[in-house]
C-alpha angles and dihedrals in degrees: 000000000000099000093265095078119092116178093327096318124108122187111222101178136050097233124082102171125013147162131210116233119195132191090247093060098073113215114352116209123201123237086199117027113264119235094210146319138236131207107243099173124068089273141344136200115211117206100175134028117174112191121153088189091064119067112239092008091149087067095054116113133138110227091183117052119261115238124240113283096030111143124199115190131184140137121276103001101182102172139024128179124189121207113271089206093081125047128221098033113145135175131183113226114204120215091190126024125195112193 
């Protein structure tokens, strides 16, 4: 056992529960606060992040697009909105994150 094994189960990724958010969805609100999100398309522009666990979260936007693989983590992210100006943008929001 290498420390990652638990009764025959080995977790091989950092996400446990997640939801995909696309630019055509408008704003997506969490039923359970997200612990972070990751860009899974080639790029994504975020226009709104609401996260009571992050000071000044209402001011967070990304004017330039974030490249694929960018991860933004923070406690209690309750809303994320992607820019509707660009199509095909997708992010994966994690409800539970295991580091």
